[in-house]
C-alpha atoms as an extended CHARMM CRD file, in Angstrom:
* protein
*
       285  EXT
         1         1  MET       CA            -20.4190000000       -7.0020000000        6.9960000000  PROA      1               0.0000000000
         2         2  LEU       CA            -19.6480000000      -10.3320000000        5.3900000000  PROA      2               0.0000000000
         3         3  ILE       CA            -16.0660000000      -11.2820000000        4.6320000000  PROA      3               0.0000000000
         4         4  LYS       CA            -15.5960000000      -14.4490000000        2.6220000000  PROA      4               0.0000000000
         5         5  LYS       CA            -13.8610000000      -17.3860000000        4.2080000000  PROA      5               0.0000000000
         6         6  ILE       CA            -11.0470000000      -19.1080000000        2.3360000000  PROA      6               0.0000000000
         7         7  LEU       CA            -12.1970000000      -20.0040000000       -1.1760000000  PROA      7               0.0000000000
         8         8  PRO       CA            -11.3300000000      -23.1340000000       -3.1610000000  PROA      8               0.0000000000
         9         9  PRO       CA             -7.9080000000      -22.4630000000       -4.7280000000  PROA      9               0.0000000000
        10        10  VAL       CA             -7.8160000000      -21.4210000000       -8.3860000000  PROA      10              0.0000000000
        11        11  ILE       CA             -4.2790000000      -20.0800000000       -8.1810000000  PROA      11              0.0000000000
        12        12  ALA       CA             -1.5290000000      -20.5770000000       -5.6130000000  PROA      12              0.0000000000
        13        13  LEU       CA             -2.1670000000      -17.1530000000       -4.1310000000  PROA      13              0.0000000000
        14        14  LEU       CA             -5.5880000000      -18.2180000000       -2.9140000000  PROA      14              0.0000000000
        15        15  ILE       CA             -4.5090000000      -21.4450000000       -1.2140000000  PROA      15              0.0000000000
        16        16  LEU       CA             -4.8060000000      -19.8020000000        2.1730000000  PROA      16              0.0000000000
        17        17  ILE       CA             -4.7960000000      -21.0930000000        5.7080000000  PROA      17              0.0000000000
        18        18  GLY       CA             -8.1500000000      -20.9720000000        7.4950000000  PROA      18              0.0000000000
        19        19  ASN       CA             -9.0980000000      -17.8480000000        9.3770000000  PROA      19              0.0000000000
        20        20  GLN       CA            -12.1100000000      -16.1950000000       10.8630000000  PROA      20              0.0000000000
        21        21  SER       CA            -14.0720000000      -13.2010000000        9.6540000000  PROA      21              0.0000000000
        22        22  CYS       CA            -12.6870000000      -10.0060000000       11.2340000000  PROA      22              0.0000000000
        23        23  ASN       CA            -16.1250000000       -8.7150000000       12.1120000000  PROA      23              0.0000000000
        24        24  SER       CA            -19.6530000000      -10.0750000000       12.0270000000  PROA      24              0.0000000000
        25        25  GLN       CA            -21.3580000000       -6.6900000000       11.8170000000  PROA      25              0.0000000000
        26        26  LYS       CA            -23.5220000000       -6.0430000000        8.7930000000  PROA      26              0.0000000000
        27        27  SER       CA            -23.8480000000       -2.8170000000        6.8410000000  PROA      27              0.0000000000
        28        28  LYS       CA            -25.0560000000       -1.6760000000        3.4670000000  PROA      28              0.0000000000
        29        29  PRO       CA            -22.5290000000       -2.5900000000        0.7290000000  PROA      29              0.0000000000
        30        30  LEU       CA            -20.6750000000        0.4520000000       -0.5930000000  PROA      30              0.0000000000
        31        31  ALA       CA            -19.9600000000        1.3190000000       -4.2200000000  PROA      31              0.0000000000
        32        32  THR       CA            -17.1120000000       -0.7220000000       -5.6340000000  PROA      32              0.0000000000
        33        33  PRO       CA            -14.9950000000       -0.7420000000       -8.8320000000  PROA      33              0.0000000000
        34        34  ALA       CA            -16.0690000000       -2.6800000000      -11.9050000000  PROA      34              0.0000000000
        35        35  GLN       CA            -12.9630000000       -4.8600000000      -11.5940000000  PROA      35              0.0000000000
        36        36  TYR       CA            -13.1810000000       -5.7810000000       -7.8720000000  PROA      36              0.0000000000
        37        37  ASP       CA            -15.7760000000       -6.3870000000       -5.1770000000  PROA      37              0.0000000000
        38        38  LEU       CA            -14.2840000000       -4.3690000000       -2.3260000000  PROA      38              0.0000000000
        39        39  ASN       CA            -17.0410000000       -5.5170000000        0.0180000000  PROA      39              0.0000000000
        40        40  HSD       CA            -16.1200000000       -9.2220000000       -0.0960000000  PROA      40              0.0000000000
        41        41  PRO       CA            -12.3810000000       -9.8650000000        0.2460000000  PROA      41              0.0000000000
        42        42  VAL       CA            -10.5810000000      -13.0690000000        1.0750000000  PROA      42              0.0000000000
        43        43  GLU       CA             -8.8350000000      -12.4170000000        4.3990000000  PROA      43              0.0000000000
        44        44  PHE       CA             -5.3580000000      -13.6240000000        5.3410000000  PROA      44              0.0000000000
        45        45  THR       CA             -4.8610000000      -13.0500000000        9.0810000000  PROA      45              0.0000000000
        46        46  LEU       CA             -1.4310000000      -11.9590000000       10.2980000000  PROA      46              0.0000000000
        47        47  PRO       CA              0.2730000000      -12.7440000000       13.6330000000  PROA      47              0.0000000000
        48        48  GLU       CA              0.7250000000      -10.1860000000       16.4130000000  PROA      48              0.0000000000
        49        49  GLY       CA              4.2830000000       -9.3570000000       15.3270000000  PROA      49              0.0000000000
        50        50  LEU       CA              2.8410000000       -7.7670000000       12.1940000000  PROA      50              0.0000000000
        51        51  SER       CA              0.1230000000       -5.7490000000       13.9200000000  PROA      51              0.0000000000
        52        52  GLU       CA              1.5080000000       -2.4870000000       12.4930000000  PROA      52              0.0000000000
        53        53  ILE       CA              2.0850000000       -3.6150000000        8.9040000000  PROA      53              0.0000000000
        54        54  SER       CA              2.6370000000       -0.4230000000        6.9450000000  PROA      54              0.0000000000
        55        55  GLY       CA              3.7060000000       -1.4400000000        3.4530000000  PROA      55              0.0000000000
        56        56  ILE       CA              3.6100000000       -4.4970000000        1.1780000000  PROA      56              0.0000000000
        57        57  SER       CA              5.1350000000       -5.5980000000       -2.1260000000  PROA      57              0.0000000000
        58        58  TYR       CA              4.1390000000       -8.7700000000       -4.0020000000  PROA      58              0.0000000000
        59        59  TYR       CA              6.7750000000      -11.3580000000       -4.9840000000  PROA      59              0.0000000000
        60        60  PRO       CA              5.4210000000      -13.5120000000       -7.8510000000  PROA      60              0.0000000000
        61        61  LYS       CA              8.1650000000      -16.1600000000       -7.7320000000  PROA      61              0.0000000000
        62        62  ASP       CA              6.5610000000      -17.9460000000       -4.7900000000  PROA      62              0.0000000000
        63        63  SER       CA              3.2450000000      -16.1050000000       -4.2070000000  PROA      63              0.0000000000
        64        64  SER       CA              4.5940000000      -14.2520000000       -1.2020000000  PROA      64              0.0000000000
        65        65  VAL       CA              4.4990000000      -10.6910000000        0.0660000000  PROA      65              0.0000000000
        66        66  PHE       CA              7.3690000000       -8.6630000000        1.4790000000  PROA      66              0.0000000000
        67        67  ALA       CA              6.2820000000       -6.2730000000        4.2080000000  PROA      67              0.0000000000
        68        68  ILE       CA              7.5260000000       -3.6970000000        6.7010000000  PROA      68              0.0000000000
        69        69  ILE       CA              6.1170000000       -2.4450000000        9.9880000000  PROA      69              0.0000000000
        70        70  ASP       CA              5.7890000000        1.1040000000       11.2870000000  PROA      70              0.0000000000
        71        71  GLU       CA              8.2870000000        1.4440000000       14.0800000000  PROA      71              0.0000000000
        72        72  ASP       CA             11.0680000000       -1.0980000000       13.5910000000  PROA      72              0.0000000000
        73        73  GLY       CA             13.6030000000       -1.7720000000       10.8320000000  PROA      73              0.0000000000
        74        74  LEU       CA             12.4730000000       -5.2720000000        9.9400000000  PROA      74              0.0000000000
        75        75  LEU       CA             11.6980000000       -6.7350000000        6.5130000000  PROA      75              0.0000000000
        76        76  PHE       CA              9.2510000000       -9.6620000000        6.5100000000  PROA      76              0.0000000000
        77        77  LYS       CA              8.4250000000      -12.3240000000        3.9510000000  PROA      77              0.0000000000
        78        78  ILE       CA              4.8870000000      -13.7100000000        4.1980000000  PROA      78              0.0000000000
        79        79  TYR       CA              3.8990000000      -16.8290000000        2.2520000000  PROA      79              0.0000000000
        80        80  LEU       CA              0.2990000000      -16.3970000000        1.1660000000  PROA      80              0.0000000000
        81        81  ASN       CA              0.0290000000      -19.9830000000       -0.0910000000  PROA      81              0.0000000000
        82        82  GLY       CA              0.8300000000      -21.4200000000        3.3390000000  PROA      82              0.0000000000
        83        83  SER       CA              4.0620000000      -23.0390000000        2.1300000000  PROA      83              0.0000000000
        84        84  GLY       CA              6.3680000000      -21.6200000000        4.7770000000  PROA      84              0.0000000000
        85        85  THR       CA              6.7040000000      -19.7250000000        8.0290000000  PROA      85              0.0000000000
        86        86  ILE       CA              7.1780000000      -15.9620000000        8.0440000000  PROA      86              0.0000000000
        87        87  LYS       CA             10.8060000000      -14.8660000000        7.6540000000  PROA      87              0.0000000000
        88        88  GLN       CA             12.3330000000      -11.6180000000        8.8650000000  PROA      88              0.0000000000
        89        89  TRP       CA             15.5490000000       -9.6330000000        8.4440000000  PROA      89              0.0000000000
        90        90  ARG       CA             16.7300000000       -6.5600000000       10.3360000000  PROA      90              0.0000000000
        91        91  PHE       CA             17.9350000000       -3.6360000000        8.1890000000  PROA      91              0.0000000000
        92        92  ASP       CA             17.7330000000       -0.6620000000       10.5970000000  PROA      92              0.0000000000
        93        93  LYS       CA             16.7580000000        0.4800000000       14.0610000000  PROA      93              0.0000000000
        94        94  LYS       CA             13.5860000000        2.3560000000       14.9770000000  PROA      94              0.0000000000
        95        95  HSD       CA             12.1550000000        4.9110000000       12.5160000000  PROA      95              0.0000000000
        96        96  ASP       CA              8.7350000000        5.7100000000       11.1160000000  PROA      96              0.0000000000
        97        97  PHE       CA              8.7900000000        3.2630000000        8.1730000000  PROA      97              0.0000000000
        98        98  GLU       CA              5.8550000000        3.7220000000        5.8040000000  PROA      98              0.0000000000
        99        99  ASP       CA              6.1330000000        1.7680000000        2.5430000000  PROA      99              0.0000000000
       100       100  VAL       CA              8.2190000000       -0.7830000000        0.6560000000  PROA      100             0.0000000000
       101       101  VAL       CA              8.7250000000       -1.4560000000       -3.0520000000  PROA      101             0.0000000000
       102       102  MET       CA             10.6090000000       -4.3420000000       -4.6130000000  PROA      102             0.0000000000
       103       103  HSD       CA             12.0650000000       -3.7740000000       -8.0940000000  PROA      103             0.0000000000
       104       104  ASP       CA             14.8010000000       -5.7380000000       -9.8700000000  PROA      104             0.0000000000
       105       105  SER       CA             15.6460000000       -7.6920000000       -6.6930000000  PROA      105             0.0000000000
       106       106  THR       CA             16.2000000000       -4.4660000000       -4.7440000000  PROA      106             0.0000000000
       107       107  PHE       CA             13.9620000000       -3.1710000000       -1.9500000000  PROA      107             0.0000000000
       108       108  TYR       CA             13.2130000000        0.4990000000       -1.3470000000  PROA      108             0.0000000000
       109       109  VAL       CA             11.8180000000        1.4780000000        2.0490000000  PROA      109             0.0000000000
       110       110  LEU       CA             10.2370000000        4.9050000000        2.5960000000  PROA      110             0.0000000000
       111       111  ILE       CA             10.6050000000        6.7440000000        5.9090000000  PROA      111             0.0000000000
       112       112  SER       CA              7.9480000000        9.3340000000        6.7550000000  PROA      112             0.0000000000
       113       113  ASN       CA             10.3570000000       12.2970000000        6.4310000000  PROA      113             0.0000000000
       114       114  GLY       CA             11.1530000000       11.3470000000        2.8150000000  PROA      114             0.0000000000
       115       115  ASP       CA             14.3850000000        9.4120000000        3.4020000000  PROA      115             0.0000000000
       116       116  ILE       CA             14.6300000000        6.1830000000        1.3860000000  PROA      116             0.0000000000
       117       117  GLU       CA             16.5850000000        3.0730000000        2.3530000000  PROA      117             0.0000000000
       118       118  THR       CA             17.8460000000        0.7660000000       -0.3990000000  PROA      118             0.0000000000
       119       119  LEU       CA             18.0680000000       -2.8890000000        0.6680000000  PROA      119             0.0000000000
       120       120  LYS       CA             19.9380000000       -5.6380000000       -1.1640000000  PROA      120             0.0000000000
       121       121  PHE       CA             20.4810000000       -9.2840000000       -0.3000000000  PROA      121             0.0000000000
       122       122  VAL       CA             23.8660000000      -10.9880000000       -0.4850000000  PROA      122             0.0000000000
       123       123  GLY       CA             23.1330000000      -14.6050000000        0.2940000000  PROA      123             0.0000000000
       124       124  ASP       CA             20.8420000000      -14.5170000000        3.3130000000  PROA      124             0.0000000000
       125       125  SER       CA             22.2860000000      -11.2350000000        4.6140000000  PROA      125             0.0000000000
       126       126  ILE       CA             20.7490000000       -7.8530000000        3.9200000000  PROA      126             0.0000000000
       127       127  PHE       CA             22.6530000000       -4.6150000000        3.3240000000  PROA      127             0.0000000000
       128       128  ALA       CA             21.1550000000       -1.1150000000        3.5310000000  PROA      128             0.0000000000
       129       129  ASN       CA             22.0580000000        2.2880000000        2.1550000000  PROA      129             0.0000000000
       130       130  LYS       CA             20.0850000000        5.4100000000        3.0580000000  PROA      130             0.0000000000
       131       131  SER       CA             19.2820000000        8.4550000000        0.9070000000  PROA      131             0.0000000000
       132       132  LYS       CA             18.3810000000       11.5590000000        2.8960000000  PROA      132             0.0000000000
       133       133  LEU       CA             15.8990000000       14.1110000000        1.5890000000  PROA      133             0.0000000000
       134       134  GLU       CA             17.9170000000       17.3310000000        1.5570000000  PROA      134             0.0000000000
       135       135  ASP       CA             16.6400000000       20.1540000000        3.7640000000  PROA      135             0.0000000000
       136       136  ALA       CA             13.7760000000       17.9170000000        4.9470000000  PROA      136             0.0000000000
       137       137  SER       CA             13.7730000000       19.6100000000        8.3490000000  PROA      137             0.0000000000
       138       138  LYS       CA             13.1620000000       23.0700000000        6.8660000000  PROA      138             0.0000000000
       139       139  LYS       CA              9.5640000000       22.3010000000        5.8960000000  PROA      139             0.0000000000
       140       140  THR       CA              6.7490000000       20.2470000000        7.3410000000  PROA      140             0.0000000000
       141       141  ASN       CA              6.5310000000       17.2840000000        4.9660000000  PROA      141             0.0000000000
       142       142  GLU       CA              5.1580000000       13.8020000000        5.5990000000  PROA      142             0.0000000000
       143       143  PHE       CA              5.2060000000       10.8720000000        3.1750000000  PROA      143             0.0000000000
       144       144  GLU       CA              3.5780000000        7.4370000000        3.4440000000  PROA      144             0.0000000000
       145       145  THR       CA              3.3900000000        6.3100000000       -0.1870000000  PROA      145             0.0000000000
       146       146  LEU       CA              6.0420000000        4.7950000000       -2.4580000000  PROA      146             0.0000000000
       147       147  TYR       CA              5.3880000000        2.8830000000       -5.6980000000  PROA      147             0.0000000000
       148       148  TYR       CA              7.1100000000        1.9850000000       -8.9670000000  PROA      148             0.0000000000
       149       149  ASP       CA              6.0520000000        3.2970000000      -12.3750000000  PROA      149             0.0000000000
       150       150  ASP       CA              7.8660000000        1.8160000000      -15.3830000000  PROA      150             0.0000000000
       151       151  ALA       CA              7.8260000000        5.2300000000      -17.0820000000  PROA      151             0.0000000000
       152       152  LEU       CA              8.5470000000        7.4760000000      -14.0860000000  PROA      152             0.0000000000
       153       153  GLY       CA             10.5770000000        5.1580000000      -11.8650000000  PROA      153             0.0000000000
       154       154  LEU       CA             10.1170000000        5.3200000000       -8.0980000000  PROA      154             0.0000000000
       155       155  VAL       CA              7.3900000000        7.7180000000       -7.0280000000  PROA      155             0.0000000000
       156       156  MET       CA              6.6420000000        8.9160000000       -3.5010000000  PROA      156             0.0000000000
       157       157  MET       CA              3.4910000000       10.8210000000       -2.6490000000  PROA      157             0.0000000000
       158       158  CYS       CA              2.8770000000       13.4890000000       -0.0440000000  PROA      158             0.0000000000
       159       159  LYS       CA              0.5660000000       12.6620000000        2.8010000000  PROA      159             0.0000000000
       160       160  ASP       CA              0.8530000000       16.1540000000        4.2280000000  PROA      160             0.0000000000
       161       161  CYS       CA              3.3360000000       18.5610000000        2.6060000000  PROA      161             0.0000000000
       162       162  GLU       CA              3.5820000000       22.2240000000        3.5130000000  PROA      162             0.0000000000
       163       163  ASP       CA              3.7130000000       23.5450000000       -0.0590000000  PROA      163             0.0000000000
       164       164  ASP       CA              0.6140000000       21.5910000000       -1.0880000000  PROA      164             0.0000000000
       165       165  LYS       CA             -1.5520000000       23.7060000000        1.2440000000  PROA      165             0.0000000000
       166       166  LYS       CA             -4.1310000000       20.8620000000        1.3720000000  PROA      166             0.0000000000
       167       167  LYS       CA             -5.2610000000       21.7810000000       -2.1870000000  PROA      167             0.0000000000
       168       168  ILE       CA             -3.0970000000       19.3080000000       -4.0810000000  PROA      168             0.0000000000
       169       169  VAL       CA             -1.1460000000       16.1330000000       -3.4020000000  PROA      169             0.0000000000
       170       170  THR       CA              2.3230000000       16.2410000000       -4.9220000000  PROA      170             0.0000000000
       171       171  ALA       CA              4.1080000000       13.2160000000       -6.3820000000  PROA      171             0.0000000000
       172       172  TRP       CA              7.8950000000       13.2320000000       -6.0790000000  PROA      172             0.0000000000
       173       173  GLY       CA             10.3340000000       11.1690000000       -8.1190000000  PROA      173             0.0000000000
       174       174  TYR       CA             13.4040000000        9.3800000000       -6.7570000000  PROA      174             0.0000000000
       175       175  SER       CA             16.3260000000        8.0650000000       -8.8130000000  PROA      175             0.0000000000
       176       176  PRO       CA             18.2280000000        5.2020000000       -7.1430000000  PROA      176             0.0000000000
       177       177  ASP       CA             21.1790000000        5.7110000000       -9.4970000000  PROA      177             0.0000000000
       178       178  SER       CA             21.7680000000        9.3690000000       -8.6430000000  PROA      178             0.0000000000
       179       179  MET       CA             20.0270000000        9.2030000000       -5.2390000000  PROA      179             0.0000000000
       180       180  ALA       CA             18.2950000000       12.4390000000       -6.3070000000  PROA      180             0.0000000000
       181       181  TYR       CA             14.7300000000       13.6030000000       -5.6550000000  PROA      181             0.0000000000
       182       182  ASN       CA             12.3920000000       15.3570000000       -8.0960000000  PROA      182             0.0000000000
       183       183  PRO       CA              9.6590000000       17.2650000000       -6.1960000000  PROA      183             0.0000000000
       184       184  SER       CA              7.4480000000       17.9770000000       -9.2030000000  PROA      184             0.0000000000
       185       185  LEU       CA              6.5390000000       14.8310000000      -11.1510000000  PROA      185             0.0000000000
       186       186  PHE       CA              2.8040000000       15.6130000000      -11.0540000000  PROA      186             0.0000000000
       187       187  SER       CA              0.1020000000       16.6240000000       -8.6160000000  PROA      187             0.0000000000
       188       188  ILE       CA             -3.4290000000       15.4960000000       -7.8090000000  PROA      188             0.0000000000
       189       189  ASP       CA             -6.1350000000       18.1350000000       -7.5290000000  PROA      189             0.0000000000
       190       190  VAL       CA             -7.8760000000       17.3880000000       -4.2140000000  PROA      190             0.0000000000
       191       191  LYS       CA            -10.9380000000       19.2650000000       -5.4630000000  PROA      191             0.0000000000
       192       192  GLN       CA            -11.5310000000       16.4740000000       -8.0000000000  PROA      192             0.0000000000
       193       193  ILE       CA            -11.7350000000       13.9720000000       -5.1450000000  PROA      193             0.0000000000
       194       194  ALA       CA            -13.7980000000       16.2680000000       -2.9170000000  PROA      194             0.0000000000
       195       195  GLU       CA            -16.4190000000       16.7090000000       -5.6490000000  PROA      195             0.0000000000
       196       196  LYS       CA            -16.9110000000       12.9490000000       -5.8790000000  PROA      196             0.0000000000
       197       197  THR       CA            -17.1510000000       12.4810000000       -2.0980000000  PROA      197             0.0000000000
       198       198  GLY       CA            -19.2780000000       15.5550000000       -1.4040000000  PROA      198             0.0000000000
       199       199  ASP       CA            -16.7990000000       16.6580000000        1.2660000000  PROA      199             0.0000000000
       200       200  LYS       CA            -15.7960000000       20.1940000000        0.2880000000  PROA      200             0.0000000000
       201       201  LYS       CA            -13.3090000000       20.4210000000        3.1880000000  PROA      201             0.0000000000
       202       202  LEU       CA            -11.5640000000       17.1540000000        2.3250000000  PROA      202             0.0000000000
       203       203  HSD       CA             -7.8850000000       16.9350000000        3.3270000000  PROA      203             0.0000000000
       204       204  PHE       CA             -6.7720000000       13.9710000000        1.2390000000  PROA      204             0.0000000000
       205       205  LYS       CA             -3.9730000000       11.9500000000        2.8960000000  PROA      205             0.0000000000
       206       206  PRO       CA             -2.6300000000        9.0350000000        0.8030000000  PROA      206             0.0000000000
       207       207  SER       CA             -1.2520000000        6.0700000000        2.7300000000  PROA      207             0.0000000000
       208       208  ALA       CA             -0.2370000000        3.7550000000       -0.1610000000  PROA      208             0.0000000000
       209       209  ALA       CA             -0.4440000000        3.4010000000       -3.9440000000  PROA      209             0.0000000000
       210       210  ALA       CA              0.2550000000        0.9070000000       -6.7200000000  PROA      210             0.0000000000
       211       211  ILE       CA             -0.3090000000        0.6450000000      -10.4600000000  PROA      211             0.0000000000
       212       212  ASN       CA             -2.7920000000       -1.9600000000      -11.6620000000  PROA      212             0.0000000000
       213       213  PRO       CA             -0.8340000000       -3.9460000000      -14.2940000000  PROA      213             0.0000000000
       214       214  VAL       CA             -4.0210000000       -4.8720000000      -16.1700000000  PROA      214             0.0000000000
       215       215  THR       CA             -5.8390000000       -1.5200000000      -16.3810000000  PROA      215             0.0000000000
       216       216  ASN       CA             -2.7380000000        0.7280000000      -16.1170000000  PROA      216             0.0000000000
       217       217  ASP       CA             -4.5550000000        2.8620000000      -13.5260000000  PROA      217             0.0000000000
       218       218  LEU       CA             -3.0280000000        4.1430000000      -10.3020000000  PROA      218             0.0000000000
       219       219  TYR       CA             -4.8320000000        2.9300000000       -7.1660000000  PROA      219             0.0000000000
       220       220  ILE       CA             -4.3420000000        5.1900000000       -4.1320000000  PROA      220             0.0000000000
       221       221  LEU       CA             -5.3310000000        4.2120000000       -0.5880000000  PROA      221             0.0000000000
       222       222  ALA       CA             -6.1420000000        6.8490000000        2.0170000000  PROA      222             0.0000000000
       223       223  SER       CA             -6.4090000000        5.2660000000        5.4520000000  PROA      223             0.0000000000
       224       224  VAL       CA             -7.4400000000        8.4230000000        7.3110000000  PROA      224             0.0000000000
       225       225  ASN       CA            -10.0990000000        9.2730000000        4.7080000000  PROA      225             0.0000000000
       226       226  LYS       CA            -11.2100000000        5.6330000000        4.2590000000  PROA      226             0.0000000000
       227       227  LEU       CA            -11.0530000000        6.0580000000        0.4740000000  PROA      227             0.0000000000
       228       228  LEU       CA             -9.7090000000        4.2380000000       -2.5600000000  PROA      228             0.0000000000
       229       229  VAL       CA             -8.9950000000        6.6930000000       -5.3790000000  PROA      229             0.0000000000
       230       230  VAL       CA             -8.3540000000        5.5580000000       -8.9570000000  PROA      230             0.0000000000
       231       231  THR       CA             -6.4250000000        7.9150000000      -11.2350000000  PROA      231             0.0000000000
       232       232  ASP       CA             -4.4340000000        7.7270000000      -14.4350000000  PROA      232             0.0000000000
       233       233  ARG       CA             -0.6370000000        7.7040000000      -14.1530000000  PROA      233             0.0000000000
       234       234  LYS       CA             -0.5320000000       11.5020000000      -14.1400000000  PROA      234             0.0000000000
       235       235  GLY       CA             -2.8900000000       11.7900000000      -11.1820000000  PROA      235             0.0000000000
       236       236  ASN       CA             -6.0810000000       12.7390000000      -13.0250000000  PROA      236             0.0000000000
       237       237  VAL       CA             -8.9240000000       11.4100000000      -10.8930000000  PROA      237             0.0000000000
       238       238  LYS       CA            -11.2080000000        8.8070000000      -12.4740000000  PROA      238             0.0000000000
       239       239  GLU       CA            -13.1310000000        7.2370000000       -9.6000000000  PROA      239             0.0000000000
       240       240  VAL       CA            -13.3950000000        7.4920000000       -5.8120000000  PROA      240             0.0000000000
       241       241  TYR       CA            -14.6810000000        4.6660000000       -3.6060000000  PROA      241             0.0000000000
       242       242  PRO       CA            -15.4930000000        4.8860000000        0.1250000000  PROA      242             0.0000000000
       243       243  LEU       CA            -14.1130000000        2.0010000000        2.1830000000  PROA      243             0.0000000000
       244       244  ASP       CA            -16.1620000000        0.2250000000        4.8380000000  PROA      244             0.0000000000
       245       245  PRO       CA            -14.3690000000        0.8290000000        8.1770000000  PROA      245             0.0000000000
       246       246  VAL       CA            -15.5230000000       -2.5800000000        9.3980000000  PROA      246             0.0000000000
       247       247  ILE       CA            -13.4090000000       -4.2530000000        6.7000000000  PROA      247             0.0000000000
       248       248  TYR       CA            -10.7280000000       -1.5950000000        6.2970000000  PROA      248             0.0000000000
       249       249  LYS       CA             -9.7180000000       -0.8890000000        9.8820000000  PROA      249             0.0000000000
       250       250  GLN       CA             -6.4830000000        0.8690000000        8.9470000000  PROA      250             0.0000000000
       251       251  PRO       CA             -5.4860000000        0.2240000000        5.3140000000  PROA      251             0.0000000000
       252       252  GLU       CA             -1.8030000000        1.1100000000        4.9600000000  PROA      252             0.0000000000
       253       253  GLY       CA             -0.4720000000       -1.1200000000        2.1640000000  PROA      253             0.0000000000
       254       254  ILE       CA             -1.4590000000       -1.9770000000       -1.4090000000  PROA      254             0.0000000000
       255       255  THR       CA              0.0760000000       -4.1020000000       -4.1790000000  PROA      255             0.0000000000
       256       256  PHE       CA             -0.9630000000       -6.1190000000       -7.2370000000  PROA      256             0.0000000000
       257       257  THR       CA             -0.0510000000       -9.5230000000       -8.6360000000  PROA      257             0.0000000000
       258       258  PRO       CA              0.9910000000       -9.6110000000      -12.3210000000  PROA      258             0.0000000000
       259       259  SER       CA             -2.4270000000      -11.0370000000      -13.2350000000  PROA      259             0.0000000000
       260       260  GLY       CA             -4.2500000000       -8.1670000000      -11.5060000000  PROA      260             0.0000000000
       261       261  ASN       CA             -5.1660000000       -9.5880000000       -8.1050000000  PROA      261             0.0000000000
       262       262  LEU       CA             -5.4440000000       -6.6930000000       -5.6490000000  PROA      262             0.0000000000
       263       263  LEU       CA             -3.9330000000       -6.9900000000       -2.1590000000  PROA      263             0.0000000000
       264       264  ILE       CA             -4.5940000000       -4.4820000000        0.6470000000  PROA      264             0.0000000000
       265       265  SER       CA             -3.0540000000       -4.7130000000        4.1260000000  PROA      265             0.0000000000
       266       266  ASN       CA             -4.6960000000       -3.4830000000        7.3270000000  PROA      266             0.0000000000
       267       267  GLU       CA             -2.9820000000       -2.6450000000       10.5930000000  PROA      267             0.0000000000
       268       268  SER       CA             -4.6740000000       -4.1750000000       13.6320000000  PROA      268             0.0000000000
       269       269  ALA       CA             -5.9000000000       -0.7370000000       14.8090000000  PROA      269             0.0000000000
       270       270  GLU       CA             -7.6760000000       -0.9570000000       18.1780000000  PROA      270             0.0000000000
       271       271  SER       CA             -8.6180000000       -4.6420000000       18.1730000000  PROA      271             0.0000000000
       272       272  GLY       CA             -8.0900000000       -7.9450000000       16.4270000000  PROA      272             0.0000000000
       273       273  ASN       CA             -5.2280000000       -8.9290000000       14.1550000000  PROA      273             0.0000000000
       274       274  ALA       CA             -3.7410000000       -7.1910000000       11.1670000000  PROA      274             0.0000000000
       275       275  ASN       CA             -4.5630000000       -8.7970000000        7.8490000000  PROA      275             0.0000000000
       276       276  ILE       CA             -4.0500000000       -8.8500000000        4.1030000000  PROA      276             0.0000000000
       277       277  LEU       CA             -7.2100000000       -8.6630000000        2.0170000000  PROA      277             0.0000000000
       278       278  ILE       CA             -7.1610000000      -10.3380000000       -1.3970000000  PROA      278             0.0000000000
       279       279  PHE       CA             -9.4250000000       -9.4710000000       -4.3330000000  PROA      279             0.0000000000
       280       280  LYS       CA             -9.5740000000      -11.3840000000       -7.6020000000  PROA      280             0.0000000000
       281       281  PRO       CA            -10.7470000000       -9.4420000000      -10.6630000000  PROA      281             0.0000000000
       282       282  LYS       CA            -14.4080000000       -9.9720000000      -11.4340000000  PROA      282             0.0000000000
       283       283  LYS       CA            -15.2230000000      -12.3070000000      -14.2810000000  PROA      283             0.0000000000
       284       284  LYS       CA            -16.4390000000      -10.4710000000      -17.3550000000  PROA      284             0.0000000000
       285       285  GLY       CA            -20.0480000000      -11.0300000000      -18.2720000000  PROA      285             0.0000000000
């Protein structure tokens, strides 16, 4: 499988430091969206300290990405244009941290049990406040996905929730003002995805999601399933794309730039380094 080396810069985001292709194996290119070539990303290699990168959020002010890792309460800032070293701030101890969203200068970090930590900077110090999902221990629920919708607010998505019974994937709302959860924003019919993959026994497990600011579609990553699912904002399935496991070792994070560049982060998995894959929209015509 071919992964493009660093390309000549056309925007600051793509002025990347040199890196090597993550794998030299070759395989048949898989189907890919009209807007992006998922088989030929630009790869930004991450250091060992970010081997378990589990969520990313783009910061347009300086072409950087804020990120979290699975098992430690650290927030990272990664400069994709090579203009600075990686910064980090501690906001908590060890938990199963899954996703991060930045909105209006505030960070929201999702923990796998549904708790959400709100992070705010005062100077160079970071302060955290945690919202606990009420009665979370009474049911078997697991969440890995948090994103922002300008109509719905913060949305978290079940990876494996007891009430979904593997037939649907439920999207929950969260209000930072009231610190209240809404467990019934919308749901995704897994059968719609299964029909497009041909896997009738599919157990769809989202690992990250973000709204494409250009097309207005919701892009949902599923690391376990090695799928990218495109839906409308209410979860109606439009397209499903299989992801090459050579390129997408363990895709756990997704975000977009305001102009529509797609960024997907991979954990290091069993070998090599973690990375962020960058996709520019295809030129029309």
